[in-house]
C-alpha positions as CSV (number, residue, x, y, z in Angstrom):
1,M,89.6,60.9,270.6
2,T,88.9,57.9,269.5
3,T,85.8,55.7,271.8
4,E,88.4,52.7,271.3
5,A,84.5,50.8,271.0
6,T,83.1,52.6,274.0
7,N,86.1,51.8,276.3
8,I,87.2,55.2,277.6
9,T,89.1,53.6,279.8
10,L,91.5,52.8,276.5
11,A,90.7,55.9,275.2
12,L,92.2,58.1,278.1
13,A,95.2,55.8,278.6
14,R,95.9,56.1,274.6
15,Y,95.5,60.0,275.2
16,A,98.0,59.9,278.0
17,V,100.5,57.7,276.2
18,E,100.2,59.8,273.2
19,L,100.1,63.4,274.2
20,D,103.8,65.4,273.1
21,L,104.1,68.5,274.8
22,A,106.7,69.3,271.9
23,A,103.9,69.5,269.2
24,A,101.6,71.8,271.7
25,P,102.2,75.3,271.0
26,P,105.2,77.1,273.3
27,A,102.5,78.7,276.0
28,M,101.8,75.2,276.5
29,A,105.1,74.2,278.2
30,M,104.9,77.6,279.9
31,R,101.5,77.0,281.5
32,V,103.0,73.8,282.5
33,K,105.7,75.0,284.2
34,L,104.1,78.0,286.0
35,A,102.0,75.2,287.9
36,I,105.0,73.7,288.9
37,L,106.7,76.9,290.3
38,D,103.4,77.7,292.2
39,W,103.0,74.3,293.0
40,F,106.5,74.4,294.7
41,A,105.8,77.2,296.6
42,V,102.7,76.1,298.1
43,T,104.1,73.2,299.3
44,L,106.8,74.9,300.9
45,V,104.9,76.5,302.8
46,G,102.4,73.6,303.5
47,A,105.3,71.5,304.6
48,E,105.5,73.5,307.6
49,E,102.4,72.7,309.1
50,P,101.9,70.5,312.0
51,F,100.2,67.5,310.8
52,I,102.7,67.4,308.0
53,R,105.7,66.7,310.4
54,Q,103.6,64.2,311.9
55,L,102.6,62.3,308.8
56,T,106.2,62.2,307.6
57,A,107.2,61.5,310.7
58,Y,104.8,58.6,310.6
59,R,106.3,57.5,307.0
60,V,109.6,57.5,308.5
61,F,108.4,55.2,311.4
62,E,107.3,53.3,308.7
63,G,110.3,52.9,307.1
64,G,111.0,51.7,303.4
65,Q,113.8,52.7,300.6
66,P,114.1,56.4,301.2
67,Q,114.7,57.4,297.7
68,C,112.8,60.3,297.5
69,G,113.2,63.8,298.5
70,L,110.3,66.3,300.5
71,V,109.5,69.6,299.3
72,G,110.9,71.9,302.6
73,R,112.0,68.9,304.7
74,D,114.9,66.9,305.3
75,E,113.6,63.6,305.5
76,R,113.4,61.3,302.4
77,L,111.1,58.9,301.9
78,A,110.1,55.2,299.7
79,A,108.6,57.3,296.5
80,S,104.6,56.5,297.6
81,A,105.4,58.0,300.6
82,A,107.4,60.8,299.4
83,A,104.5,61.2,297.2
84,L,102.0,60.8,300.0
85,V,103.7,63.6,302.1
86,N,104.1,66.2,299.2
87,G,100.3,65.8,297.9
88,T,99.1,66.6,301.0
89,A,101.8,69.0,302.1
90,S,100.8,70.8,298.5
91,H,96.8,71.3,299.5
92,A,97.7,71.8,303.6
93,I,97.1,75.0,303.4
94,D,95.1,75.2,300.3
95,Y,96.6,78.0,298.3
96,D,97.2,75.9,295.4
97,D,95.7,75.8,291.6
98,V,92.2,75.1,290.9
99,S,90.5,73.4,287.3
100,F,86.9,73.6,287.3
101,S,87.2,70.9,284.8
102,I,87.1,68.7,287.7
103,P,85.8,70.7,290.0
104,G,89.2,70.9,292.3
105,H,93.2,71.0,292.2
106,A,94.2,68.7,289.9
107,T,98.0,69.5,290.0
108,G,98.3,68.9,293.5
109,P,97.9,64.7,293.4
110,V,99.3,64.3,289.8
111,L,102.8,66.4,290.3
112,A,103.3,64.7,293.4
113,A,103.6,61.4,292.1
114,A,105.2,62.8,289.2
115,L,108.2,64.0,291.1
116,A,108.7,61.1,293.1
117,V,108.7,58.5,289.9
118,A,110.8,60.9,287.6
119,E,113.0,61.2,290.7
120,Q,112.8,57.3,291.2
121,T,113.9,57.1,287.5
122,R,116.3,59.6,287.3
123,T,114.1,61.4,284.6
124,G,114.6,64.9,283.3
125,G,112.4,68.2,283.7
126,F,110.8,67.8,280.0
127,A,109.6,64.5,281.0
128,L,108.4,65.7,284.1
129,M,106.3,68.3,281.9
130,Q,105.0,65.7,279.9
131,A,103.9,63.6,282.3
132,V,102.2,66.1,284.5
133,L,100.1,67.8,281.5
134,A,98.9,64.0,280.6
135,G,98.2,63.3,284.2
136,Y,96.5,66.7,284.1
137,E,94.4,66.3,281.1
138,T,93.6,62.9,282.1
139,A,91.8,63.8,285.8
140,C,90.1,66.5,284.0
141,R,88.8,64.4,281.4
142,I,87.4,62.1,283.9
143,G,86.2,65.2,285.8
144,Q,83.8,65.8,282.6
145,L,83.0,62.4,282.3
146,V,81.0,62.6,285.7
147,A,80.5,65.9,286.0
148,P,78.6,67.8,287.7
149,N,76.8,65.0,290.0
150,H,79.9,63.9,291.6
151,Y,81.0,66.4,293.2
152,A,77.5,67.5,294.1
153,R,77.0,63.9,295.8
154,G,79.8,65.2,298.0
155,F,83.0,63.3,296.3
156,H,86.4,65.3,296.8
157,A,87.1,65.6,293.4
158,T,90.6,66.6,293.6
159,A,91.3,63.3,295.6
160,T,89.0,61.0,293.4
161,L,89.8,62.4,290.4
162,G,93.7,62.9,291.2
163,C,93.8,59.4,291.7
164,F,93.6,58.8,288.0
165,G,95.9,61.9,286.8
166,A,98.5,60.6,289.3
167,A,98.2,57.1,287.7
168,A,98.4,58.5,284.4
169,A,101.5,60.7,284.8
170,A,103.0,57.7,287.2
171,A,102.5,55.1,283.8
172,R,103.9,58.1,281.0
173,L,107.2,58.3,282.9
174,L,107.4,55.0,283.8
175,N,107.1,53.9,279.9
176,L,104.0,51.9,279.9
177,D,102.5,51.1,276.6
178,V,98.7,52.3,276.4
179,S,97.3,48.6,277.3
180,T,99.3,48.5,280.6
181,T,98.6,52.4,281.0
182,A,94.9,51.3,281.1
183,Q,95.7,49.0,283.5
184,A,97.1,51.5,286.1
185,L,93.9,53.7,285.3
186,G,91.6,50.8,286.1
187,I,93.2,49.8,289.2
188,A,93.4,53.8,290.1
189,A,89.2,53.4,289.7
190,I,89.4,50.6,293.2
191,K,91.8,53.2,295.0
192,A,89.7,56.6,293.9
193,A,88.3,58.2,297.4
194,G,87.8,61.6,298.9
195,L,85.0,63.2,300.7
196,K,83.6,66.6,300.8
197,A,82.9,65.9,304.2
198,A,86.2,66.6,305.4
199,F,86.3,70.1,304.2
200,G,88.1,72.6,307.1
201,S,90.2,69.7,308.2
202,S,93.6,68.1,307.7
203,C,92.2,65.0,305.9
204,K,91.4,67.3,303.0
205,P,94.8,67.8,302.3
206,L,95.5,64.1,303.5
207,Q,93.3,63.0,301.0
208,V,94.8,64.7,298.1
209,G,98.4,62.7,299.1
210,E,96.5,60.0,299.4
211,A,95.6,60.1,295.9
212,A,99.2,60.4,294.6
213,R,100.2,57.7,296.4
214,S,97.4,55.2,295.2
215,G,97.6,56.7,291.8
216,L,101.5,55.7,291.9
217,E,100.7,52.6,293.2
218,A,98.5,51.6,290.7
219,A,101.4,52.9,288.0
220,R,103.2,50.7,289.4
221,L,101.2,47.7,290.0
222,A,100.0,47.1,286.0
223,E,103.8,47.4,285.1
224,A,104.5,44.8,287.2
225,G,101.5,42.8,285.9
226,F,98.3,43.1,288.4
227,D,95.5,43.4,285.9
228,A,91.9,45.4,286.0
229,P,89.1,44.5,283.8
230,A,88.8,46.0,280.5
231,D,86.9,49.3,281.1
232,M,87.0,49.6,284.9
233,I,86.1,53.5,284.5
234,G,83.3,53.2,281.8
235,H,82.1,49.7,283.0
236,R,78.3,49.4,284.3
237,L,79.5,48.7,287.8
238,G,82.7,50.6,287.1
239,F,83.9,53.9,288.8
240,A,81.7,56.8,286.8
241,R,78.2,55.3,286.6
242,T,78.8,54.1,290.7
243,H,79.9,57.5,291.5
244,S,77.9,59.3,289.7
245,D,74.5,59.8,288.0
246,D,76.1,61.9,285.3
247,F,78.2,60.1,281.8
248,H,79.4,62.3,279.6
249,L,81.1,60.7,277.4
250,E,81.8,63.1,274.0
251,A,83.2,65.7,277.3
252,A,85.4,63.0,278.1
253,L,86.7,62.0,274.9
254,G,85.8,65.6,273.0
255,P,87.9,68.9,272.8
256,P,88.3,70.5,275.7
257,R,85.2,73.1,276.9
258,Y,85.3,75.4,279.8
259,V,82.5,75.0,281.8
260,P,82.6,76.4,285.5
261,D,79.1,75.7,286.6
262,F,77.2,72.9,284.9
263,S,74.2,74.8,287.2
264,V,73.8,77.9,285.1
265,A,73.3,77.6,281.3
266,T,75.8,79.8,279.7
267,T,77.1,80.3,276.7
268,D,79.7,77.4,275.7
269,P,82.7,78.7,274.3
270,A,85.0,77.9,272.0
271,P,87.1,74.5,272.4
272,F,90.5,75.0,274.1
273,D,93.3,72.7,273.3
274,F,93.7,71.7,276.9
275,H,92.6,71.8,280.2
276,M,95.8,72.7,281.3
277,E,94.7,76.2,279.5
278,T,91.9,76.7,281.6
279,N,94.2,76.0,285.2
280,L,93.1,79.3,287.7
281,F,95.8,79.8,290.4
282,K,95.0,81.5,293.2
283,F,96.1,84.6,295.0
284,H,94.4,84.5,297.7
285,A,95.3,81.4,300.7
286,A,92.0,80.7,301.0
287,C,89.6,78.1,299.1
288,Y,89.0,79.5,295.9
289,E,85.2,79.8,296.1
290,T,85.8,82.6,298.7
291,H,88.0,84.8,296.1
292,A,85.3,86.3,294.2
293,A,83.5,87.4,297.5
294,I,87.1,88.4,299.0
295,E,87.6,90.2,295.3
296,S,84.3,92.3,296.1
297,A,85.5,93.6,299.2
298,L,88.4,94.4,298.3
299,A,87.1,96.6,295.4
300,L,84.2,98.0,297.8
301,A,87.0,98.6,300.7
302,R,89.5,100.7,298.1
303,S,86.8,102.7,296.1
304,D,84.4,103.7,297.9
305,G,85.3,105.9,300.2
306,F,84.9,104.3,303.8
307,S,86.5,102.2,307.2
308,H,85.6,99.2,308.1
309,R,84.3,100.8,311.3
310,D,81.3,102.4,309.0
311,V,80.2,99.3,308.1
312,V,76.7,98.0,310.1
313,A,75.4,94.6,307.7
314,I,77.3,92.8,305.1
315,T,75.2,90.0,302.4
316,I,77.1,88.2,300.7
317,H,75.9,86.4,297.3
318,V,76.7,83.1,296.1
319,N,75.7,80.5,294.6
320,P,73.8,77.4,295.9
321,H,77.3,75.4,295.2
322,C,79.3,77.2,297.8
323,D,77.1,76.2,301.2
324,D,78.8,73.2,301.5
325,I,81.8,74.2,300.3
326,C,82.8,77.2,302.2
327,N,80.0,78.5,304.3
328,I,81.3,77.6,307.6
329,H,79.1,80.6,309.9
330,T,81.6,80.5,312.6
331,P,85.1,79.4,311.7
332,T,87.0,77.9,315.0
333,T,90.4,76.9,313.5
334,P,92.4,78.2,311.0
335,L,91.9,75.7,308.6
336,Q,88.4,76.4,308.9
337,A,88.5,79.9,308.4
338,K,89.6,79.5,305.0
339,F,86.6,77.9,304.1
340,S,84.6,80.6,305.5
341,L,82.6,83.5,303.1
342,R,82.2,85.8,306.5
343,H,85.4,86.0,307.7
344,T,87.2,86.0,304.4
345,V,85.1,88.6,303.6
346,A,85.9,90.3,306.9
347,L,89.5,90.1,306.4
348,A,89.3,91.5,303.0
349,L,86.8,95.0,304.7
350,A,89.5,95.5,307.5
351,G,92.5,95.2,305.1
352,R,94.2,92.5,306.0
353,D,96.5,90.8,303.5
354,T,94.5,87.6,302.4
355,S,97.6,87.0,299.7
356,S,99.5,85.7,302.8
357,P,99.0,82.5,304.9
358,A,99.4,84.4,307.8
359,A,96.5,86.3,307.5
360,F,94.6,82.9,309.0
361,T,95.6,82.3,312.1
362,S,94.1,81.9,315.9
363,D,94.9,85.5,316.2
364,N,92.4,86.9,313.6
365,L,90.0,84.3,314.4
366,A,89.9,86.3,318.3
367,C,90.3,89.4,316.7
368,P,87.5,92.0,317.8
369,T,87.8,93.7,314.8
370,L,87.4,90.5,312.7
371,M,84.7,89.1,314.6
372,R,82.7,92.6,314.5
373,L,82.8,92.2,311.0
374,Q,82.1,88.5,310.7
375,A,78.8,89.0,312.8
376,L,77.4,91.7,310.7
377,A,77.6,88.8,307.6
378,K,75.0,87.0,305.9
379,V,75.1,84.9,303.4
380,V,72.4,84.5,300.7
381,L,72.7,81.5,298.1
382,D,71.3,82.9,294.7
383,P,71.2,80.3,292.0
384,T,71.2,83.1,289.0
385,L,74.8,83.1,290.1
386,R,76.9,80.8,288.0
387,V,79.9,79.5,290.0
388,P,82.4,81.8,291.5
389,Q,80.5,84.7,290.7
390,T,79.3,86.7,294.1
391,R,78.1,90.5,294.7
392,V,78.6,92.0,298.2
393,C,76.8,94.5,299.2
394,V,77.5,96.6,302.3
395,R,75.4,99.2,304.2
396,L,77.2,102.1,306.4
397,N,76.5,104.2,309.0
398,D,75.4,106.6,307.1
399,G,72.6,105.0,305.3
400,R,74.8,104.4,302.0
401,E,74.2,100.6,300.5
402,L,77.6,99.4,298.3
403,A,77.6,96.6,296.4
404,R,80.8,95.1,293.9
405,H,80.2,91.5,292.1
406,H,83.3,89.7,291.1
407,D,83.5,86.5,288.4
408,S,86.8,84.4,289.6
409,S,86.1,81.6,286.8
410,L,87.9,83.3,283.8
411,P,91.7,81.7,283.4
412,H,94.2,84.3,282.5
413,A,94.9,84.3,278.8
414,D,98.0,86.5,278.8
415,V,100.8,83.8,279.8
416,N,103.3,86.8,280.4
417,D,101.3,88.6,283.2
418,L,100.6,84.9,284.4
419,Q,104.3,84.5,284.7
420,M,104.5,88.0,286.5
421,R,102.3,87.2,289.2
422,L,103.2,83.5,290.0
423,V,107.0,84.9,289.9
424,H,105.7,87.4,292.7
425,K,104.2,84.9,295.1
426,F,106.4,82.2,294.5
427,R,109.4,84.8,295.8
428,A,107.0,86.0,298.7
429,L,105.9,82.9,299.4
430,T,109.9,81.3,299.6
431,Q,111.3,84.4,301.7
432,G,112.5,83.7,304.3
433,R,111.9,79.6,303.9
434,L,114.4,79.3,302.0
435,P,118.1,81.1,301.5
436,A,117.3,83.6,299.0
437,G,120.1,81.8,296.8
438,Q,118.6,78.8,296.8
439,A,114.8,80.1,295.7
440,A,116.5,81.8,293.0
441,A,118.1,78.1,291.6
442,L,114.4,77.0,292.2
443,E,112.5,79.5,290.4
444,A,115.3,79.4,287.4
445,S,115.8,75.7,287.3
446,I,111.8,75.3,286.8
447,L,111.3,78.0,284.3
448,D,114.0,76.2,282.4
449,L,112.8,72.7,283.1
450,A,113.1,71.2,279.9
451,S,117.1,71.7,280.3
452,L,117.3,69.8,283.4
453,G,118.4,66.6,283.3
454,G,117.1,65.3,286.3
455,V,114.6,66.5,288.7
456,S,116.4,65.5,292.2
457,A,118.3,69.4,291.8
458,L,114.3,70.5,292.7
459,L,114.3,68.7,296.3
460,Q,117.8,69.7,297.1
461,R,118.3,71.6,300.6
């Protein structure tokens, strides 16, 4: 990528406009479709949350031209409002995919914005896929520009950087040229917002919905002629330099490299063609930073021949990065439970199904078995561990001390195996929420998305 005389906003706009999914290896198209399949499944579940009903009711009250559908709901809203609600629902249960290039959840805001624009403009499935990839890559590239200090400062990168991705995706679907797309990214720079302090509350997913809405509006305003300074991302008073002490131009504009953790020196692997190749999917319905701990606990419970009743002490070793993200000591709500290493490890040791959103309930928070295990757990912040490596140790009443280590940072190399796992997840989450025939039709439509003439069929109920 050219640096466009160091104008990173223009360089990223050119990349988003010129990206050609048809020229990419076939596996890349499948990765995009799998991200979309996963998004629909988790958004369908998220749409049931009370705060999504509240948000939807408010937007219906506000009014507007009801052009776009909602996942899992019968209401129709104006495009920006639909992006807001669907984007919030996609992150409502914290079960959406993950990118350490941000770090965060790029698909959520990008697809929520793209889907609304695609339905509004009656765009087909392949154009949606291409726009999603353009938006995803844009968000990740800006993530690399400002990492790691942006996230360390307390910004919710899914929301701040997702706003740029949503703008790029919407601009691509609106067929904006490079100059106008750069304007859309510049407008997004004044809208990008989100704070990690909101983690464990409904404001965390709301920030994702706001990113989708703001990105969509940025593209529409650019299309209408709104202007922004030439390089709102790279300007000395622009987004990057005011939101981070880091400014890694080469990382942002060069070939994607997979760096899950900047705090620990690691061997830099060979570059990828797309950041989407390093996208990670959740198979536990909790914060991704808890997944390595869950996997470690599950490995202990499955292979070492003990009951959770035998456990007298638990130690969870994690990178200090986790302290501000998923170390809620005593969660009091199901949403907080998803951000508690102690509670998620207790669930795993007690044999609860953490792949099901139903594991995170008020009943489980009050369960004596889980409360006992949670009270036995201690979290140790260990800077020698890379994010998201975790080591879980248990001491048993017979004196044995057992430990397991897991690294959840490695992307799935086998796309066929990944498809099998995500189809299983999709079917599990849609069961009982959609009629069997409708769920099967939605799955088939997404997996054959390039042939779909219009995306409205994905939102029919």
